[in-house]
N, C-alpha and C positions, 0 to 999 in steps of 0.2 A: 645513373644520377649525374646531372651535368654540373660543371664547376663554374662559378662566378668569382672573378677577381675584381675588387674595387680599388683603384688607386687612390692613395691618400698623400697629398703633398702639403708642405707648410701652407697655411692660409685656407685650408679646404673648407668649404661651406658645409656646415654640419648638416644642415637640411638635405642638401644634395647628396651627402654621403650616407645618410640614414634611410632615404627612399629605397635604393636598391637593396641595402642590408636587410630592411624589414620585409620588403615585398617578396624578394626572392627567397629569403631566409625562412619566411613563414608559409610558403606555397606547399600544399600537401598533394600528393598523387591520389587517386582513387582508393588505393589500398591503405593509405594513411601514412605512407613513408615520405620522407622529404624529397621534393623534386630537384632541389639544388643544394650544393654545398658552397657556402659563401666564404671567401677570404677577403681580408683587408690587407693590401700590400703597399710597401713604401720603400724608398731607397735608404731610409734610416729607421732605426727602431723606435724613435719618438718624432711625432708630428705635432707641430704648433696649430691647433685648431682655433686659436683666437681665445675663447673663454675657458678652453681647457687644453690639456696636453693629451694626445692619444698615443698609447702603447701599442705599437705594431708588430706582431710576432712573425709576419711573412714578408720576405723580400721580393725583389722584382723577379726572382727566378719563378715564383709562384704565378706571377702575372703572365709570363711567357707560356706557362703550361696550361692556363685555363681555356675553357671553351669559349667563354665570353668575358670581355674586359669592359668595366664601367669607369668612366672618367667624370668625377663630380666636378663642379665649378669651384674657383677660388675666389677669395675676397677681392683680390686684384687680378683678373683673368689675363692682364697684359704682362705679368711677371715672366721672365724666361723660364722655360721648361728645362730641367737638367738634361744634359745630353744622354746620359745613360737611360733615362726614362724614355726619351725619343727613340733610342736604339731598341729597347725592349719592345716598344709598340710596334716598330717596324718588323722586328723578328717574329712577333706573335701574328701580325698581318700576313707575313709570308707563309706562316704555318697554316693559315686559314681561319685564325681566331676571329670571331665577331667582336667588333669594338663599337661602344655606344658611348656618347657624351650626354650629360645632363647639364642644362643651362650654360654657364660659362666654361664648361669642360670642353666645349667645341674649340676653344683656343688651343688647348693642349693637342687635341687631335689634328687641328689645322697646322700646328707647328711641326708635326711629323711628316707633313706632306701627303698624308693618306687621303686627304680630302680634295686634293688638286683635281680640277675638272669635274668636280661632282657638286650637287646641290646640298645645301646644309641649312640649319637654323641654330638659333641661340636665343637667349632672352632678348626681347626687342630693344632693350636699352643698349646692349652691346653689339647689335647686328651692324650698325654703321661701322663701328671700329673693326669688327672682324672682317668685313668686306674691304676696308681700307688696307689693313695689313696683309691680307691673303687675297689678292685680286683674282687668283685662279680659281677661286671657290665662288660658286653662284649662291649667294646669301639670301635665303628667303625668310624674312622677319615675321610673315603673316600666318605661319602654321604651328601646330603643337609639335610635330616632329616629322623628320624626314628619314625614310629607309632606303638606302642605296644597296641593300643587300648585305654586304659584309660590314659596311660602316653606317652607323645610325646616329642621328643628332636629335636633341629635344630642346624645346624652348624653356622659359623659366618656371621655376616653383613646381606647381602641380602637373606640368606636362611631363615631368620625369616619371610620375605615376603612370600616365598614359602610355608612355614608352615602355615601361617595365611590363605592364600588363600585355601590351602588343606582343613583346617578345616571348612571354610565357605562352601566349596563344600560338606563336609560331612554333614553339618547342613542343607543346603538349596538347594542343587543341583548345577549343572553345570552353569545355566543360571544367578543365583545370584552371583555365584563366578566369571563368566565372567565379570559381570558388576563391581564387586570389582577390578578385575584385570585391567579393562580399566581405572578406576579411579586412581589406583596406577601406571598406565603405566607400567604394568608388564605382561609377558606371563603367561597364566594360566597353561600350561600343563608341566612345569618342575617337573618331578616326584622326589620323594624322593631319589630314588636310583642314581640319577645323581651325577656325581663326583663333589666334591669341586674342585676348582681351586687352587691347592697347589703349592706354590712357595718355593723352598729350597734355603736359602741363602748360597752362596758358601764361605765356611771358608778360603780356599787358604792360609793355614798357612806358606806355603814356598814361598809364592809371586807368584806361578804359577796359573793362573786362566784359565777356560775352556771357558770363555765367547766368545773369537773370534771363537772357534769351534763350540760353540752352535748356534751362528749367522750363520755360515757357514751351519750347518746342517739344520736350519730352511729355508735357502735359497735353499736347495737342497733336500726337502722332496720327491720330485717326482722320484729321482733316486733309483735304487736298490742297496742300500748301505749294505755292510756286515761289521762285526766287524773290519776285516783286512783294509777295505777301510778307515774307520773312524781313525783307529790307524795310518795308513800311512799319512792321512792329519794332524794329531796332532804330527807327528814325535815322536811317542812313540810305545813301545811294547803294545801288546793287553792286557797284564797282568797289566802294569802300567796304561793304559788307563782306564781299568775297575775299578782299585783302586781309581783313581783320581775322576772318575764319581761317584763312591759310596760315597766318601768324600764330594764332592761339590754339588751334586744333590740328593742324597739319593737313586739312581737307577742306572740301568746299561745303557750303551750307546744304546743299541737297544730298550730298554723300553723307554728311553727319546725320541728317534727318532719316536717311535710309537705314544707316546703322542703329539709330534709336528706336526705329520701327522694328527692327529685327531683334534688338534686345528685349523689347516689350514682348514680342512674339515668343521669344524663348522662355520668358517668365510665364506666360500663359500656357505654353505647351507643358512646362513642368508642374504647374500648380492647378490646371483645370482640366476638365474632361471635354471641353468644347471642341466642335469640329475644326479641322484646319480651314475651312471655308469661313466659319464665323470669326476666327482668329484673324484671318486675312483681312477681313472687313474692320475689325477692331483696331488694326494697326495702319489703316490707310492705304491698303492695296486694293485697287478696284477689282482685280480677278485674282482667284486662288492660283491660277496658273502662273501668273507673274510673281506672286508671293513665293510660290515653291521654287521657281527658278532663282530669284534673288536670294532666298534662304540658302539654297544649296550652293550658290556661287560664293557667298560670304562665309557661311558656317562650315561648309565643306561636306555636309550630309543633308538629307531631306528632312522636312519637319516631322515626318513619320518616325524615321530612325532616331531623330533627336529625342522625340518623346519616349520611344522605347527605352532609350539609354537612361532616362530619368524616371520613368514611371511604369517600368516592367511591361505587363501584358495589357495595360490600359487601352480601351478601345480608341481607334483614331477617328 
């Protein structure tokens, strides 16, 4: 049986804490015995979790002894991490423990110096701040999780589930991980390279919003639209349109359209049995080869692998 130690600090995000607690704590081996023993550890016996107080029976000693350490995020990920916690993490790392962060927990791992020179991710909202504070880390805000071997980081919210299932598969193989995925009602095969679903809030400082245009684009993803077509619909010059798109969505009109097409493709792959070729045409790609290449580039896996993750053995 492997041991999992989850670090709880004041301000811990309850969802981040509960993900590894539930996923690892409920994973069975083929014979029915528990795959993991899970401990919640803290430098104090009580932890302020915002809406409730957590009584923690295990100290940082248990943290240092564990096979795997999980670092949940904090409500304010920028608060300084206690020195004794950083020392415990470094000691555990020197012993060879695997250390993984969920969401903003990457800030704790980064503060220890263990991510220096490595690629890492966190929730896209905090990615820029993580990169600013820790310039020695290559921050990738576009993926679900990053595996550096001993140190792993995940993006926000449900990406923590993906990371936990991935680690179970590393520890015990696909069959045990598949059982854990079924218990969590999660697809097993979402790879770490799959893109986070990032939404940019439109600032619209001058009161002009692109929302009607974005809705029109989503309804017309099957059309062969060029920048000039979109600008004509918006009644703007191509230059003005490109500037407003950058301000309000963080990307270009054609890049946004490509993502909208792939979002529609994901929906069709999840909910229909149509062929990849048919779906490619429905979302505006002239060839299924181009569609497959673009889908894998943005989502991180092929359309067939994505469908398998959501629809089991359904024919492709």
